[in-house]
C-alpha positions in Angstrom: 95.5 115.2 4.2 94.9 117.9 6.8 92.7 115.5 8.8 95.4 112.8 8.8 98.1 115.4 9.8 95.9 116.5 12.6 95.5 112.9 13.8 99.3 112.5 13.6 99.6 115.5 16.0 97.2 113.9 18.4 99.2 110.7 18.2 102.4 112.5 18.8 101.3 114.4 21.8 98.7 112.0 23.3 99.5 108.4 22.4 103.1 108.7 21.3 102.4 106.2 18.5 103.5 108.3 15.5 106.1 105.7 14.6 103.6 102.9 14.4 101.4 104.9 12.0 104.4 105.9 9.9 105.4 102.3 9.6 101.8 101.4 8.7 101.9 104.0 5.9 105.5 103.6 4.5 106.6 100.0 5.3 106.9 97.5 2.4 104.6 95.0 4.2 101.9 93.5 1.9 98.6 95.3 2.4 97.0 92.2 3.9 99.6 92.3 6.7 98.8 95.9 7.2 95.1 95.1 7.5 96.0 92.4 10.0 97.9 95.0 12.1 94.9 97.4 11.8 92.5 94.7 13.0 94.8 93.9 16.0 94.8 97.6 16.9 91.0 97.6 16.6 90.8 94.7 19.0 93.4 96.2 21.4 92.3 99.8 21.5 88.7 99.8 20.1 87.3 101.2 16.8 87.2 104.8 18.0 90.9 104.9 19.0 93.0 107.5 17.3 95.5 105.0 16.0 92.7 102.9 14.4 91.1 106.0 12.8 94.4 107.1 11.4 95.3 103.7 10.0 91.8 103.4 8.4 92.2 106.7 6.6 95.6 105.8 5.3 94.2 102.4 4.1 91.3 104.2 2.4 93.5 106.7 0.6 96.3 104.3 -0.5 94.4 101.0 -1.0 90.8 101.8 -1.8 89.8 98.3 -3.1 91.3 96.6 0.0 89.7 99.3 2.2 86.2 98.4 0.9 86.8 94.7 1.8 88.1 95.7 5.2 85.1 98.0 5.8 82.6 95.3 4.8 84.2 92.9 7.2 83.9 95.4 10.0 80.3 96.2 9.3 78.0 95.1 12.2 74.8 93.1 11.6 72.2 92.0 14.1 71.6 88.2 14.2 67.9 87.6 13.9 68.3 85.5 17.0 71.3 85.1 19.3 73.4 82.0 18.9 72.4 79.1 21.2 75.0 76.6 22.3 74.0 73.0 23.2 75.3 71.1 26.2 78.1 68.8 25.3 77.8 65.0 25.5 81.2 63.6 26.1 80.4 60.0 27.1 78.6 58.4 24.1 78.4 55.0 25.9 76.8 56.6 29.0 74.3 58.3 26.7 73.4 55.0 25.1 72.8 53.5 28.5 70.5 56.5 29.4 68.6 56.1 26.1 68.1 52.4 26.9 66.3 53.4 30.1 64.0 55.6 28.0 63.3 52.6 25.7 62.7 50.4 28.7 60.2 53.0 30.0 58.4 53.1 26.6 58.8 49.5 25.8 60.5 50.3 22.5 59.0 52.6 20.0 55.3 51.9 20.6 54.4 55.1 22.3 55.6 57.6 19.7 59.4 57.8 19.6 60.2 58.1 15.9 63.5 56.4 16.2 65.3 59.1 14.2 68.5 60.6 15.7 69.8 64.0 15.0 73.5 64.3 16.0 75.2 67.6 16.2 78.9 67.5 15.6 81.4 69.1 17.9 83.6 70.8 15.3 86.8 72.8 15.7 86.5 75.9 13.7 84.6 79.2 13.4 80.9 79.3 13.9 79.0 81.2 11.2 75.4 81.9 10.1 74.4 81.8 6.4 71.3 83.9 5.8 69.0 83.2 3.0 66.1 85.3 1.7 63.6 83.8 -0.6 66.0 80.9 -1.2 69.0 83.1 -2.1 72.2 83.6 0.0 72.4 87.2 1.0 75.1 87.3 3.7 77.4 85.2 5.8 78.0 86.4 9.3 80.4 85.3 12.0 79.1 84.4 15.5 80.2 87.7 16.9 79.1 88.1 20.5 76.0 86.0 19.9 73.9 89.0 18.7 76.1 91.5 16.8 78.2 90.0 14.0 80.5 90.9 11.1 80.0 90.2 7.4 82.4 87.5 6.2 82.8 88.5 2.5 85.3 85.7 1.7 82.8 82.9 2.5 80.1 84.2 0.1 81.5 81.9 -2.7 82.6 79.0 -0.6 81.7 75.8 -2.5 80.1 74.1 0.5 77.7 77.0 1.0 75.0 76.8 -1.7 74.1 80.1 -3.4 70.4 79.0 -3.7 68.2 76.6 -1.7 64.7 75.2 -2.2 63.5 76.7 1.1 61.9 79.9 0.0 61.2 81.3 3.5 63.8 83.5 5.2 66.1 81.2 7.1 69.5 81.3 8.8 71.5 78.1 8.5 74.2 77.9 11.2 77.2 75.7 11.7 81.0 75.7 11.6 83.7 76.4 9.0 86.4 73.9 9.6 89.4 72.4 7.7 89.0 69.4 5.3 92.5 68.4 6.1 93.8 69.7 9.5 97.3 68.4 8.7 97.8 71.3 6.2 97.6 74.0 9.0 100.8 75.5 10.4 102.5 73.6 13.1 101.2 74.6 16.5 98.3 76.5 15.0 94.8 75.7 16.1 92.1 74.8 13.6 90.1 77.9 14.5 93.1 80.2 14.0 93.8 78.5 10.6 90.2 79.0 9.5 90.1 82.6 10.6 93.4 83.3 8.8 91.8 82.2 5.5 88.4 83.8 6.2 89.9 87.2 6.6 92.6 87.0 3.9 91.5 87.8 0.4 94.5 86.2 -1.2 94.3 82.9 0.7 93.1 79.8 -1.0 89.9 78.5 0.6 89.9 75.0 -0.9 90.7 73.5 2.5 87.7 75.1 4.1 84.3 73.3 4.5 81.0 74.4 6.1 79.2 71.9 8.3 75.6 73.0 9.2 74.1 71.9 12.5 70.8 73.9 12.7 68.6 76.3 10.9 66.2 79.0 12.2 63.1 80.3 10.5 62.3 84.0 10.5 60.2 83.6 13.7 63.2 82.0 15.5 61.9 78.4 15.4 64.7 75.8 15.3 64.5 73.1 12.6 66.7 70.3 13.8 64.8 67.2 12.9 66.2 64.5 10.7 63.7 65.7 8.0 65.1 69.2 8.1 68.7 67.8 7.9 67.7 65.8 4.9 66.4 69.0 3.2 69.8 70.6 3.9 71.5 67.5 2.4 69.2 67.6 -0.7 70.2 71.3 -1.2 73.9 70.6 -1.4 75.0 71.1 2.2 77.5 68.6 3.7 75.7 66.9 6.6 77.8 64.0 7.7 76.5 63.6 11.2 72.9 62.7 10.8 71.7 59.1 11.1 68.3 57.6 10.6 67.8 54.1 12.2 65.1 51.8 13.4 66.1 52.6 16.9 67.9 55.5 18.5 70.4 53.2 20.2 71.3 51.6 16.8 71.9 55.0 15.4 74.2 55.9 18.4 76.2 52.7 18.0 76.6 53.5 14.3 77.8 57.0 15.3 80.4 55.5 17.6 81.8 53.6 14.7 81.7 56.8 12.6 84.0 58.6 15.1 87.6 58.9 13.8 86.5 58.5 10.2 85.9 61.2 7.6 85.8 64.5 9.6 86.4 62.7 12.9 83.7 64.6 14.8 82.9 64.0 18.4 79.3 63.9 19.6 78.1 67.3 20.9 74.4 66.9 21.2 71.5 64.9 19.8 67.7 64.8 19.9 65.2 62.0 20.2 62.4 62.9 17.9 58.9 62.5 19.3 55.5 62.5 17.4 52.9 62.3 20.2 52.1 64.9 22.8 51.6 62.2 25.5 55.0 60.8 24.7 56.6 64.3 25.1 55.0 64.7 28.6 56.1 61.2 29.6 59.6 61.8 28.4 59.8 65.1 30.4 58.6 63.2 33.5 61.3 60.5 33.2 64.0 63.1 32.7 62.8 65.0 35.8 63.0 61.8 37.8 66.6 61.2 36.7 68.2 64.2 38.3 71.7 62.8 38.2 71.7 62.4 34.4 73.9 64.7 32.3 71.8 64.0 29.2 68.7 66.0 29.9 
């Protein structure tokens, strides 16, 4: 108590926030609302601020179980590899036209284009990373600043995040947590805000949350984004609604256009044309370099 009293004195004479701390300690607010206040102070003043340290000690003394959850959520982890954001493809029809020029160049699929299309959905929500070691889920992290992240305890038992997978290497499976039914969020609230509200609230029901993966990384940082790797995710219980295999890339894109506004209603964010021959890769790079005006490189 002496430590807290000393902090109160610092608040009184330096920050003049004694009343806020008193309210934090004595108000009849539910503890989750108090934690929300504490996290706001953390964002506003920083983790070393006197008001934050005082509130954390009060939380620890009076609500030990909730403090452990709060502490875990504030724990910093290093992402094995910083997050990478793809360029956005807004004009699906324009992209189809561009892909057609590629097919004209290669005369169809004869020179090594596999004809598989991997589509990455643009999802409103919170980006997370599910880390697996030897096939078992060990932690779920938020995106953070791209490198440092926080542990998201409440997502460790989310139904759309499998506890075990068949891939026994250490992998990070990344994607978005979004809402199954956006109409259930509060009026005027963004999907991301609604997701975060549930993610950081122990008492909130998470049955409207769903995780949509869009990439995985192996321990050496190699991205696995082929249609084969997406099929592996699907086989392991992940929800992967935005991957198409077709005889031609254009056919897959046209199917994707029909897919928009159905199910999750995702928009196209990025996609890859899979290639199986080295000479095809070099030729594809050459045609992309020639087309300097294209937005789809």
